[in-house]
C-alpha positions as CSV (number, residue, x, y, z in Angstrom):
1,M,0.0,-76.0,33.0
2,P,1.1,-74.1,29.9
3,L,4.1,-72.1,30.0
4,E,4.4,-68.7,28.7
5,L,6.7,-67.3,26.0
6,S,7.4,-64.1,24.4
7,F,6.9,-63.8,20.2
8,N,10.8,-63.2,20.3
9,Q,11.1,-66.6,21.9
10,L,8.5,-68.2,19.5
11,D,10.7,-68.9,16.8
12,E,13.2,-70.4,18.8
13,A,10.5,-72.9,20.2
14,V,9.0,-73.8,17.0
15,R,12.1,-74.8,15.2
16,E,12.9,-78.3,14.7
17,A,16.3,-79.6,13.5
18,G,16.0,-80.6,9.9
19,P,13.4,-80.8,7.2
20,S,12.2,-84.3,8.2
21,A,10.7,-82.9,11.5
22,R,7.1,-82.5,12.3
23,P,5.2,-80.2,10.4
24,L,4.3,-76.8,11.8
25,C,0.3,-76.1,11.1
26,V,-1.1,-72.8,12.0
27,A,-4.8,-71.8,12.4
28,F,-5.9,-69.2,9.4
29,D,-8.9,-67.6,11.4
30,G,-7.8,-65.4,14.3
31,T,-4.4,-66.7,14.3
32,V,-2.4,-65.6,11.3
33,I,-5.0,-63.1,10.8
34,T,-5.8,-61.0,14.1
35,T,-9.5,-60.8,12.9
36,R,-12.3,-63.2,11.8
37,V,-13.3,-64.2,8.1
38,L,-16.8,-63.9,9.1
39,S,-16.6,-60.6,10.5
40,E,-14.3,-59.1,7.9
41,R,-17.0,-60.4,5.3
42,M,-19.8,-58.7,7.2
43,A,-18.0,-55.3,7.4
44,L,-17.3,-55.5,3.5
45,L,-20.5,-56.1,2.7
46,F,-21.5,-53.2,5.2
47,R,-19.1,-51.0,3.1
48,R,-19.8,-52.0,-0.4
49,R,-23.7,-52.9,-0.2
50,P,-24.9,-51.4,2.6
51,W,-28.4,-52.1,1.8
52,A,-27.9,-55.6,1.6
53,A,-26.4,-55.6,4.7
54,L,-29.9,-55.0,6.1
55,A,-30.7,-58.7,5.4
56,L,-28.0,-60.0,8.0
57,P,-30.3,-60.4,10.8
58,V,-32.5,-62.9,8.3
59,W,-29.4,-64.8,7.1
60,M,-28.4,-65.2,10.7
61,L,-31.8,-67.0,11.7
62,G,-30.5,-69.8,9.1
63,G,-27.5,-70.4,11.0
64,R,-23.8,-70.0,10.8
65,D,-23.3,-72.0,7.7
66,R,-25.9,-70.4,5.8
67,L,-24.7,-66.9,6.9
68,R,-21.0,-67.8,5.6
69,A,-22.7,-69.1,2.1
70,R,-24.3,-66.0,1.6
71,L,-21.5,-63.6,2.4
72,A,-19.1,-65.6,0.6
73,A,-21.2,-65.2,-2.4
74,M,-21.7,-61.6,-2.3
75,T,-18.2,-60.6,-1.0
76,K,-14.6,-61.4,-2.1
77,L,-11.8,-60.4,0.6
78,D,-8.4,-59.0,-0.4
79,A,-5.5,-60.6,1.0
80,T,-3.5,-57.7,0.9
81,S,-5.9,-55.7,3.2
82,L,-6.3,-58.2,6.0
83,P,-4.5,-57.5,9.4
84,Y,-1.9,-60.1,10.2
85,R,-0.1,-61.2,13.3
86,A,3.3,-59.7,12.3
87,P,5.5,-61.3,15.1
88,L,3.8,-64.9,14.3
89,I,4.5,-64.3,10.6
90,N,8.2,-63.6,11.1
91,A,8.4,-66.5,13.6
92,L,7.1,-68.9,10.6
93,K,9.6,-67.4,8.3
94,L,12.6,-68.3,10.6
95,S,11.0,-71.7,11.2
96,R,10.6,-72.3,7.3
97,A,13.9,-70.7,6.6
98,S,15.4,-73.6,9.1
99,G,13.9,-76.3,7.0
100,R,10.6,-77.0,8.7
101,R,7.4,-77.5,6.8
102,V,4.8,-74.7,7.8
103,V,1.0,-75.6,7.0
104,L,-2.0,-73.1,6.7
105,A,-4.8,-74.9,8.3
106,T,-8.5,-73.6,8.0
107,A,-11.8,-75.0,8.7
108,T,-13.6,-72.4,6.4
109,D,-13.0,-70.1,3.4
110,L,-10.4,-72.4,1.3
111,E,-10.4,-69.9,-1.3
112,T,-9.3,-66.8,1.0
113,A,-7.0,-69.1,3.0
114,E,-5.1,-70.1,-0.3
115,E,-4.8,-66.3,-1.5
116,V,-3.3,-65.5,2.2
117,A,-1.0,-68.4,1.8
118,E,0.2,-67.1,-1.7
119,Y,0.5,-63.3,-0.6
120,L,2.6,-64.2,2.7
121,G,5.0,-66.7,0.9
122,V,5.5,-68.3,4.2
123,F,3.4,-71.8,3.8
124,D,4.2,-74.8,2.0
125,E,0.7,-75.8,1.6
126,V,-2.8,-75.3,2.9
127,C,-4.8,-77.9,4.6
128,A,-8.4,-77.6,5.0
129,A,-11.3,-79.7,6.4
130,T,-13.4,-81.0,3.5
131,S,-16.6,-83.2,3.2
132,T,-16.7,-85.9,0.6
133,A,-18.3,-83.2,-1.8
134,G,-15.1,-81.1,-1.5
135,R,-16.6,-78.3,0.3
136,P,-15.1,-76.8,3.5
137,K,-16.7,-77.7,6.6
138,V,-16.8,-75.2,9.6
139,K,-16.3,-77.4,12.5
140,A,-12.9,-77.5,14.4
141,R,-13.1,-81.4,15.0
142,N,-13.5,-81.6,10.8
143,L,-10.2,-79.9,10.7
144,R,-8.5,-82.2,13.6
145,E,-9.6,-85.1,11.7
146,A,-8.2,-83.5,8.2
147,L,-4.7,-82.8,10.1
148,Q,-4.5,-86.5,11.6
149,S,-5.1,-87.7,8.1
150,A,-2.8,-85.5,6.3
151,Y,0.1,-85.9,9.0
152,P,-0.1,-89.5,10.6
153,D,3.1,-89.2,12.3
154,G,2.2,-86.1,14.1
155,F,2.1,-82.2,13.8
156,D,2.6,-79.3,15.9
157,F,-0.1,-76.7,16.1
158,I,-0.6,-72.9,16.5
159,G,-4.0,-71.7,17.6
160,Q,-5.8,-68.8,19.2
161,S,-9.3,-69.4,20.6
162,H,-11.2,-72.0,22.4
163,V,-12.3,-73.5,19.1
164,D,-8.6,-74.6,18.5
165,L,-8.5,-76.6,21.7
166,P,-9.7,-80.0,20.1
167,I,-6.7,-79.9,17.8
168,L,-4.1,-78.6,20.5
169,E,-5.3,-81.8,22.5
170,V,-4.0,-84.1,19.7
171,A,-0.8,-81.9,18.7
172,E,2.6,-83.3,19.6
173,R,3.3,-79.5,20.6
174,G,0.8,-76.8,21.0
175,F,1.0,-73.0,21.0
176,I,-1.6,-70.2,21.4
177,V,-1.3,-66.5,20.5
178,G,-3.7,-63.7,21.5
179,A,-5.4,-65.9,24.1
180,S,-8.3,-64.7,25.9
181,P,-8.5,-65.2,29.8
182,S,-11.1,-68.2,29.2
183,T,-8.9,-69.9,26.5
184,A,-5.6,-69.4,28.5
185,Q,-7.2,-71.1,31.6
186,A,-8.9,-74.0,29.4
187,A,-5.4,-74.5,28.3
188,K,-4.1,-75.1,31.8
189,R,-5.1,-78.9,31.5
190,L,-3.0,-79.4,28.4
191,Q,0.6,-80.2,29.1
192,R,1.8,-79.6,25.9
193,V,0.7,-76.3,25.1
194,T,2.4,-72.9,25.4
195,V,0.7,-69.6,25.8
196,V,2.7,-67.4,23.6
197,S,0.6,-64.1,24.3
198,R,-2.5,-62.8,25.6
199,R,-5.5,-61.2,23.9
200,P,-5.1,-57.4,24.6
201,S,-8.1,-56.0,26.6
202,I,-11.2,-55.6,24.9
203,L,-12.3,-53.0,27.3
204,L,-9.3,-50.8,26.7
205,A,-9.9,-51.2,22.9
206,L,-13.4,-50.5,23.1
207,V,-12.3,-47.0,25.1
208,K,-9.7,-46.4,22.4
209,E,-12.0,-46.7,19.8
210,L,-14.3,-44.1,21.4
211,R,-11.6,-41.8,21.1
212,P,-12.3,-39.6,24.5
213,H,-9.4,-37.5,23.9
214,Q,-11.4,-36.3,21.0
215,W,-14.2,-35.1,23.1
216,A,-12.1,-32.0,24.1
217,K,-13.4,-30.7,20.7
218,N,-16.9,-30.5,22.0
219,A,-15.8,-28.1,24.5
220,L,-16.8,-25.7,21.7
221,V,-20.3,-26.0,22.5
222,L,-19.5,-24.3,25.9
223,L,-17.8,-21.3,23.9
224,P,-21.3,-19.4,23.5
225,C,-22.0,-19.3,27.0
226,L,-18.7,-18.3,28.2
227,L,-18.5,-15.4,26.2
228,A,-22.2,-14.4,27.2
229,N,-22.5,-10.7,27.8
230,N,-23.7,-11.7,31.5
231,V,-22.0,-13.9,34.0
232,A,-23.5,-17.5,33.1
233,V,-25.8,-19.0,35.5
234,F,-25.3,-22.6,36.6
235,S,-28.4,-23.7,34.8
236,M,-26.7,-22.5,31.3
237,F,-23.5,-24.2,32.0
238,A,-25.4,-27.5,32.9
239,R,-27.1,-27.5,29.6
240,G,-23.9,-26.7,27.8
241,A,-22.5,-29.6,29.6
242,V,-25.2,-31.8,28.7
243,A,-25.3,-30.6,24.7
244,A,-21.2,-31.4,24.8
245,A,-22.1,-34.9,26.2
246,T,-24.5,-35.5,23.5
247,F,-22.1,-34.2,20.7
248,S,-19.5,-36.6,22.4
249,L,-21.6,-39.8,22.2
250,C,-22.6,-38.7,18.5
251,A,-18.9,-38.0,17.6
252,S,-18.2,-41.5,19.0
253,A,-20.7,-43.2,16.6
254,G,-19.2,-41.3,14.1
255,Y,-15.6,-42.5,14.7
256,V,-17.0,-46.2,14.7
257,F,-18.9,-45.8,11.6
258,N,-15.8,-44.0,9.8
259,D,-13.4,-46.8,11.1
260,L,-15.8,-49.5,9.6
261,L,-15.9,-47.7,6.4
262,D,-12.2,-46.9,6.4
263,L,-10.8,-50.5,7.4
264,E,-9.0,-51.2,4.1
265,A,-7.5,-47.6,4.0
266,D,-6.4,-47.5,7.7
267,R,-4.6,-51.0,7.6
268,I,-2.2,-49.5,4.8
269,H,-1.6,-46.1,6.9
270,P,1.5,-46.0,9.2
271,S,-0.4,-44.9,12.1
272,K,-4.2,-45.5,11.5
273,A,-3.3,-49.2,11.3
274,K,-3.0,-49.3,15.1
275,R,-6.8,-48.3,15.5
276,P,-8.8,-51.1,17.3
277,F,-10.8,-52.2,14.3
278,A,-8.0,-51.9,11.8
279,S,-5.4,-53.9,14.0
280,G,-7.7,-56.3,15.2
281,A,-7.8,-55.5,18.8
282,L,-11.6,-54.8,19.0
283,P,-13.7,-57.5,16.9
284,I,-15.5,-56.0,14.2
285,I,-18.6,-57.8,15.2
286,F,-18.9,-55.2,17.8
287,G,-18.9,-52.1,15.4
288,F,-22.5,-52.0,14.2
289,P,-24.0,-52.5,17.6
290,L,-21.8,-50.1,19.1
291,F,-22.7,-47.6,16.5
292,I,-26.4,-47.8,17.3
293,A,-25.9,-47.7,21.1
294,L,-23.9,-44.4,21.1
295,L,-26.4,-42.9,18.8
296,A,-29.4,-43.9,20.5
297,M,-27.8,-42.6,23.8
298,S,-26.7,-39.2,22.0
299,F,-30.3,-38.7,20.7
300,L,-32.1,-39.8,24.2
301,L,-30.0,-37.5,26.1
302,A,-30.8,-34.5,23.9
303,T,-34.5,-35.0,23.5
304,A,-34.6,-35.3,27.3
305,F,-33.0,-32.2,28.7
306,L,-32.4,-29.7,25.5
307,P,-34.6,-27.8,23.0
308,V,-36.2,-29.5,20.0
309,A,-33.8,-27.1,17.9
310,F,-30.8,-28.6,19.6
311,S,-31.8,-32.1,18.5
312,A,-32.2,-31.0,14.9
313,M,-28.7,-29.2,15.2
314,L,-27.6,-32.9,16.4
315,L,-29.2,-34.7,13.7
316,A,-27.6,-32.3,11.2
317,Y,-24.3,-32.7,12.7
318,F,-24.7,-36.7,12.2
319,V,-25.9,-36.3,8.7
320,G,-22.9,-34.1,8.0
321,T,-20.4,-36.8,9.6
322,V,-22.1,-39.6,7.9
323,S,-21.8,-37.8,4.6
324,Y,-18.3,-36.9,5.0
325,S,-17.3,-40.6,5.8
326,L,-19.4,-41.8,3.0
327,Y,-18.7,-39.7,0.4
328,L,-17.5,-35.9,1.0
329,K,-14.1,-36.7,2.2
330,R,-13.1,-37.8,-1.1
331,L,-14.0,-34.5,-2.8
332,L,-11.4,-31.9,-3.4
333,M,-11.6,-29.0,-1.3
334,L,-15.1,-29.8,0.0
335,D,-13.9,-32.1,2.4
336,V,-11.8,-29.5,4.1
337,L,-15.0,-27.0,4.1
338,V,-17.1,-29.9,5.6
339,L,-14.6,-30.4,8.6
340,A,-14.5,-26.8,9.5
341,A,-18.3,-26.3,9.1
342,L,-18.5,-29.1,11.6
343,Y,-16.4,-27.5,14.1
344,T,-18.5,-24.1,13.5
345,H,-21.4,-26.2,13.8
346,R,-20.5,-27.3,17.5
347,I,-20.5,-23.6,18.4
348,V,-24.1,-22.7,16.8
349,S,-25.4,-25.8,18.5
350,G,-23.9,-24.7,21.9
351,G,-25.7,-21.4,21.5
352,I,-29.0,-23.0,20.8
353,A,-28.7,-25.4,23.7
354,T,-27.9,-22.5,26.2
355,A,-29.8,-19.7,24.5
356,V,-26.9,-17.4,24.0
357,P,-26.7,-15.7,20.6
358,V,-23.6,-16.4,18.5
359,S,-21.9,-13.3,16.7
360,A,-20.7,-13.2,13.0
361,W,-17.3,-12.4,14.6
362,L,-17.0,-15.7,16.2
363,L,-18.4,-17.6,13.1
364,G,-16.2,-16.1,10.8
365,F,-13.0,-16.8,12.9
366,S,-14.1,-20.1,13.5
367,M,-14.5,-20.9,9.9
368,F,-11.1,-19.5,8.7
369,F,-9.2,-21.1,11.9
370,F,-10.5,-24.7,11.7
371,T,-10.3,-24.4,7.6
372,S,-6.5,-24.0,8.5
373,L,-6.2,-27.0,10.5
374,A,-8.2,-29.1,8.2
375,F,-5.6,-28.3,5.5
376,A,-2.8,-29.2,8.1
377,K,-4.3,-32.6,8.5
378,R,-4.4,-33.1,4.6
379,F,-0.6,-31.7,4.7
380,V,0.0,-34.3,6.9
381,E,-1.5,-37.2,4.9
382,L,0.3,-35.9,1.8
383,H,3.6,-35.5,3.5
384,A,3.8,-39.2,4.6
385,L,3.5,-40.2,0.7
386,D,6.8,-41.6,-0.7
387,S,6.0,-40.6,-4.4
388,N,3.5,-38.7,-6.3
389,E,0.5,-40.8,-5.4
390,K,-2.8,-40.1,-4.3
391,V,-3.8,-40.2,-0.7
392,K,-6.3,-43.3,-0.3
393,N,-10.0,-42.3,-0.2
394,R,-9.1,-38.6,-0.4
395,G,-9.1,-36.2,-3.6
396,Y,-5.2,-35.2,-3.4
397,F,-2.0,-36.0,-4.8
398,R,1.3,-35.1,-3.3
399,V,1.8,-32.8,-5.8
400,D,-0.8,-30.8,-4.4
401,L,1.5,-30.2,-0.9
402,P,2.4,-26.6,-1.8
403,M,-1.0,-25.5,-2.6
404,V,-2.1,-27.2,0.7
405,T,0.3,-25.2,2.6
406,A,-0.5,-22.0,1.0
407,M,-4.4,-22.4,1.2
408,G,-3.7,-23.7,5.0
409,T,-1.2,-21.1,6.3
410,A,-3.5,-18.4,4.7
411,S,-6.5,-19.7,6.1
412,G,-4.8,-19.3,9.6
413,Y,-3.6,-15.9,9.1
414,I,-7.0,-14.7,8.0
415,A,-8.6,-15.9,11.2
416,A,-5.9,-13.8,12.8
417,L,-7.1,-10.7,10.8
418,V,-10.6,-11.5,11.7
419,F,-9.6,-11.5,15.4
420,M,-7.7,-8.2,15.2
421,L,-10.8,-6.6,13.4
422,Y,-13.2,-7.9,16.2
423,V,-11.0,-6.4,18.8
424,E,-11.3,-2.9,17.1
425,S,-15.1,-3.5,16.5
426,S,-17.8,-1.8,18.7
427,A,-19.3,-5.1,19.2
428,V,-16.3,-6.3,21.7
429,R,-17.0,-3.4,24.0
430,V,-20.0,-5.0,24.8
431,Q,-18.6,-8.1,26.3
432,Y,-15.2,-6.9,27.5
433,R,-14.3,-4.0,30.0
434,E,-11.1,-3.3,28.5
435,P,-10.9,-4.6,24.8
436,A,-7.2,-3.4,24.4
437,V,-5.9,-6.3,26.3
438,L,-7.2,-8.6,23.7
439,W,-4.3,-7.4,21.7
440,L,-2.2,-9.8,23.4
441,V,-3.8,-12.6,22.4
442,L,-2.8,-12.1,18.6
443,P,1.2,-13.1,19.3
444,A,-0.2,-16.4,21.0
445,L,-2.1,-17.0,18.1
446,L,0.3,-16.5,15.6
447,Y,2.9,-18.4,17.5
448,W,0.5,-21.3,17.5
449,L,-0.4,-21.2,14.0
450,G,2.9,-20.8,12.8
451,R,4.3,-23.6,15.0
452,I,1.9,-26.3,13.9
453,W,2.7,-25.6,10.1
454,L,6.3,-25.7,10.7
455,L,6.2,-28.8,12.7
456,A,3.9,-30.6,10.0
457,G,6.4,-29.5,7.3
458,R,9.3,-31.1,9.4
459,G,7.3,-34.3,9.6
460,Q,7.4,-34.0,13.6
461,M,3.5,-33.8,13.5
462,Q,2.3,-37.1,12.3
463,E,-1.6,-36.9,13.3
464,D,-4.6,-34.7,13.5
465,P,-3.3,-31.4,14.6
466,V,-6.3,-31.0,17.2
467,K,-5.2,-34.3,18.4
468,F,-1.8,-33.2,18.7
469,A,-2.7,-30.1,20.3
470,L,-4.3,-31.5,23.1
471,R,-1.0,-33.5,23.8
472,D,1.4,-30.9,23.4
473,R,2.9,-28.7,26.1
474,Q,3.4,-25.6,23.9
475,S,-0.1,-25.7,22.7
476,L,-1.7,-26.3,26.3
477,V,0.3,-23.2,27.7
478,C,-0.7,-21.1,24.4
479,V,-4.5,-22.0,25.4
480,A,-3.9,-20.9,28.9
481,I,-2.4,-17.9,28.0
482,V,-5.3,-16.8,25.7
483,A,-7.9,-17.8,28.6
484,L,-6.2,-15.6,31.2
485,I,-5.8,-12.8,28.8
486,A,-9.6,-13.1,27.9
487,A,-10.5,-13.1,31.7
488,L,-8.1,-10.0,32.5
489,A,-9.7,-8.1,29.5
490,R,-13.2,-9.2,30.8
491,F,-12.6,-8.3,34.4
492,T,-10.1,-5.7,34.0
493,P,-9.1,-4.2,37.4
494,D,-9.5,-0.3,37.8
495,W,-5.6,0.2,38.4
496,L,-5.0,-1.5,34.8
497,I,-7.6,0.5,33.2
498,G,-6.1,3.7,34.7
499,A,-2.4,2.6,33.4
500,L,-3.7,1.7,30.0
501,H,-5.3,5.2,29.5
């Protein structure tokens, strides 16, 4: 039965005394990199030549070898943008430093493997399975034969999946990293194999990719019925809940689409590199089917339970998010306005779903408020840069920080001004019994906006402001205070009205 080690112990396990020790051979696909070359090429084709990606089903009919050949002819992977298994790379560096020969072994894509070996600088050579014509083969048994021929005195091997088991059978010592439950179970019959690490749960990675914490943004769809003149009936809230669910599914589809497009940028980002597709925790091959399934469920739910006009709004939202992912996020200023508009779009859609008119006051406040948060998001990205460089896939340079700060804070305080004017307008008296109570919202709003920008400036907020707010205790307290004040203004008791007047 194989033992299990941590990566901290791997470097000790693979070290052999002296430079004459057995070579340590490491599988390239799925082991040195946490993803698969074939999946990476498919994702790259989807990002660079989306129309050509439509031919993928046809190419698959010709078999895996034909698919690989087609993709290799149309795409070129960048070794610097691949996700590497960092603990393993560190262990290999220590092993090589101790005098051991380290070999990168590949059954596919020799060209990319050689570029990776040159980029990492931890391999002495690359061993590939080749035919008599010198072309790489794709079968693990061919790589096993190549390794046995190149190292007849024996070798150690590090693999990752069940396809590496035939090589592990003939290795003097074997190690498995990122093992799936089935691979770890199959390795039990191999006495000289050590399971170094287990593969993270794909289900958990899938849930993380959907970003359910972001679904809280879709509570904006319920805002019109919460602010309705009359006490909303159950059916109104039910329609609002269904509308929020459709937006959540559609938003998750957008996240999947965006993450597939932004793989290269995410992998060099300090926090986005941990996203499931970027890190390799979720196989890229899952991406497109997941995107289609989420989108289909979203629109089926909308057409079954909500007005046709709402489906049109949902379609507009989807087109907006895709346009943002493909192009608009690269445009200076327009990206911020589009983000703010997508938030406001949720409110308008909620009004359509629940048949509640949305006031111009609410729309104006929403645009300024979410423009401020969109600028805060850009501020965080710019603040993380070390020099005056451009944010990848964005239209901003670090030198833009002062202007981004000015426009972001100004937008936030204009939102507060819009709210103040609303409190003094005639429209507020239709919805609230005692509008004067709403003045208490203003300090909470100003406190929250100021705190968000101060924390961003200190580097203490390193993520999307909305995501930060959902986990920040003070932000949640502010939301609770605002909700209580709004309820008190709407259902003000007689004794308080008398006291105020």
